[in-house]
C-alpha positions, -999 to +999 in steps of 0.1 A: -180-157-688-205-130-681-232-149-693-221-178-669-224-154-645-258-140-653-272-177-658-262-186-617-270-154-599-304-144-589-319-112-581-321-101-545-328-061-534-309-049-562-280-069-555-267-101-579-250-130-558-238-162-572-223-185-545-197-160-533-200-135-560-209-100-557-223-076-582-220-042-587-221-011-613-218+027-614-242+049-596-266+071-619-249+103-601-219+096-619-235+111-654-240+143-630-203+144-630-195+135-664-221+160-674-199+187-661-167+173-674-181+175-711-193+210-703-154+220-697-140+200-724-164+217-749-154+251-737-116+241-740-123+225-777-142+256-784-112+277-781-091+252-799-117+251-827-111+291-826-075+289-829-075+267-858-103+287-873-076+315-878-053+291-891-073+274-919-102+302-924-136+276-921-166+294-911-185+293-878-208+270-885-182+243-894-168+250-863-202+248-842-210+216-862-174+201-851-184+214-816-217+197-818-204+165-828-175+163-806-202+170-776-223+141-789-199+115-792-186+126-756-223+122-744-231+091-762-195+074-747-202+080-711-238+069-715-224+033-730-197+034-705-223+040-677-248+013-692-219-015-700-202-015-670-203-045-649-186-053-618-183-092-604-160-103-577-158-126-547-127-132-523-102-140-551-106-121-581-127-094-597-140-093-633-149-059-647-165-051-683-164-017-691-164+005-721-182+029-743-179+025-778-155-001-775-160-029-747-135-049-730-134-076-703-106-077-675-100-101-645-079-090-617-066-113-592-066-098-558-032-111-551-018-091-578-035-058-566-005-039-547-027-012-529-057+010-532-066+045-531-103+055-520-118+088-527-150+103-517-167+135-529-191+156-520-216+143-545-208+108-536-211+112-501-247+123-506-254+090-522-234+069-498-210+063-527-168+063-533-142+056-561-117+033-555-083+032-575-066-001-575-027+000-585-019-031-602+018-049-599+043-036-620+043-062-643+010-062-654-002-043-684-023-020-665-007+000-632-041+014-623-082+006-626-101+028-618-141+020-599-161+054-597-194+058-578-195+023-565-214+019-535-198+020-500-207-016-490-193-031-520-161-007-522-155-023-479-158-059-494-130-053-524-105-035-499-115-062-474-104-088-500-076-070-507-064-068-473-071-105-466-056-118-498-022-098-492-021-099-456-044-130-440-033-121-404-048-085-410-073-077-383-105-057-394-094-033-365-076-007-372-048-001-350-037+037-357-002+045-349-003+079-360-031+104-356-022+142-362-038+163-338-050+201-345-016+218-330+004+199-360-016+211-386-017+251-370+023+243-367+025+229-401+004+259-415+023+283-399+057+268-407+043+264-450+033+300-453+035+309-493+024+343-500+026+335-538-001+308-532-023+333-512-020+363-538-027+338-564-061+330-547-068+364-541-065+374-574-086+344-589-113+358-564-111+392-576-112+385-612-143+361-605-159+392-590-149+419-613-172+400-637-197+413-619-192+438-597-173+468-599-142+464-574-114+479-589-121+516-571-118+496-537-088+477-548-073+511-553-082+527-523-070+496-502-033+501-522-033+539-515-044+533-476-014+507-473+014+526-488-002+558-473+027+557-440+050+533-428+027+522-398+002+512-425+027+495-441+037+476-409+000+469-398-011+462-436+020+435-439+013+417-403-028+416-417-021+400-453+005+375-431-023+366-408-047+359-441-020+339-456-019+320-421-057+315-420-058+304-458-028+275-449-050+267-417-080+264-437-060+245-468-044+221-447-075+213-424-098+205-452-070+184-470-050+168-442-079+167-412-089+137-393-054+119-407-048+088-392-023+060-401-027+021-393+005-001-395+001-038-408+025-065-415+027-059-453+010-023-460+002+009-445-032+025-445-043+059-442-073+080-442-074+118-439-098+147-451-131+161-446-146+177-475-133+145-496-123+115-477-092+099-488-084+061-478-049+047-493-033+016-486+000+013-498+019-022-499+055-022-481+070-047-507+063-016-535+078+012-518+115+019-529+126+047-510+114+070-483+114+107-483+117+131-458+116+169-465+114+201-449+112+237-460+136+266-446+102+277-423+095+241-415+129+234-404+127+262-379+094+248-362+108+214-365+084+203-388+090+178-417+068+160-443+075+122-449+067+105-483+073+069-501+085+064-535+062+041-548+070+016-578+032+014-590+023+049-584+029+082-603+056+105-580+034+131-584+003+119-568+002+130-533-028+108-521-005+079-528+027+087-516+024+107-484+025+088-453+031+118-429+020+154-439+034+172-405+054+154-383+079+161-355+116+158-363+117+138-330+093+113-335+104+102-373+132+075-360+102+058-338+079+057-361+099+049-394+113+018-369+078+012-364+068+009-398+097-003-418+122-018-388+145+008-396+173+016-370+183+048-376+197+057-337+229+036-347+236+045-381+271+058-386+270+092-408+300+104-426+302+145-432+316+158-463+354+172-464+359+205-457+379+209-485+345+205-506+335+239-499+359+252-524+347+228-550+311+242-547+321+276-546+346+278-576+321+248-595+294+283-596+323+314-595+327+315-632+289+317-638+288+345-614+316+365-632+301+358-666+263+365-656+264+393-630+276+419-649+252+413-680+219+409-655+229+440-633+236+459-668+198+450-678+183+447-643+198+476-627+166+485-606+170+452-594+205+447-580+194+444-545+174+414-553+199+400-576+226+400-549+201+384-522+193+361-547+232+354-548+239+354-511+212+332-508+226+306-528+261+309-521+248+303-482+227+272-490+260+264-505+281+265-474+256+251-452+255+219-474+293+215-470+284+217-427+253+199-426+250+169-456+255+137-443+251+100-462+257+066-447+260+034-464+259-003-457+260-034-476+220-031-479+211+008-468+217+038-481+206+069-464+216+104-481+205+138-461+210+171-481+203+198-456+211+235-465+184+263-464+160+232-466+161+197-458+159+166-482+167+131-469+165+099-487+166+062-473+169+033-500+174-003-500+204-010-523+183-036-539+155-010-549+186+013-569+184+005-604+216+023-611+246+040-598+264+068-621+300+077-607+312+113-626+345+132-612+355+165-623+391+183-623+385+198-593+367+172-573+400+151-583+421+174-568+406+171-535+398+134-536+357+143-540+333+127-565+294+129-573+274+095-573+241+095-592+215+071-577+187+059-600+158+049-577+131+025-588+104+046-595+077+058-623+094+075-640+129+062-624+138+086-604+176+105-598+193+119-566+225+130-568+256+128-537+276+158-545+315+162-538+313+128-514+346+113-505+357+090-534+368+060-514+335+062-502+318+063-534+337+030-545+330+012-516+290+021-520+293+009-555+310-026-547+281-029-523+255-023-552+271-046-575+271-072-550+232-072-551+231-083-583 
């Protein structure tokens, strides 16, 4: 196949074309990144070999010979991968030849590609390159195909071919329906204050600096100054909160800055990032559920984050699944209606029965009665923290009783779990793999039950609707069975 390409191709300014076929390969700068990766991996292997040396008692010479052998193997494999990588594509399909010690050739029709994720790091920006991850449909052998360090013009041609194949009526001009502004980033950053993450970041900096400079005395002086009096504690705490806020703003600005979303009939495009640029395309047909979530502080500031559950992506991959990093609550229904044609204004929600509060509290009271004396016996000095944790858990259960809602119809399920934080799922019944009904003795007494919803995902995701009315659960299961 590739020989046929080569015989019919002619070279023109470093680009090979045959009729409508285009040719691309990995840029040599990719080897710089691979060299850095190999160094990191060799350091990890060295620690692993040192651990094995203690178990099996082999000499240092053997350890270093093994390390050199592994390093040479990685270097040779990377060089061969770069040399062997060839990419041919036209408006209908692409052919990839790749591999290091083992070579393989693949052909992918653009119609089988569900979406893509483009990422451009600092090194790629210097050479006008980009990396493209293709998300292949679920019935394919490989879920993801990575095209690293390819010239931007070839990446743009591949993206245009994918978009035109999936949506022939798609316009080249991006019609941005949502552009995140600086006010939303500031508001979202303040509502996402994370002292643990900030202190972890500062401790990492401290450890790295302390290897070269003696900063321990300076740190102890700051600590003594902070605890000198209540005024210093108050002012120091304000400074820590301010620094945490600035850290969050910087992190969110670099990660989500310049965020834009464009809507098309069959897919959603998002672009964002300053240092590393991202361009993600999500096929609407591959979306199995929508998740709206908000932490306690985000709820107070009326800020939410919206993700989609994509059948063809890892559910932990924020680059693939996020569609709104920060969005105000009053704007959610309008945008979901625009993107997915969801009319959430006229949905009738059911609330939990007031008797659910007894079930929720009685469900956990036995654990408090058994564990609390034991925990307080061993951790007397932390009794205040333990009582506060128990108070938070009980408060969350009470709030869930009053604010949890659910709605269902013959084709749609909406479940809102709202305690101290918020997590709302919107699922089409046809995207549910299974519904699992369960009912405890206490729930049976109050005509309540729990339903575990198994959503199509990679791997399947489970959400639990707890203490809902049992007649509603039976009706929901009846609607679900009608889908099959």
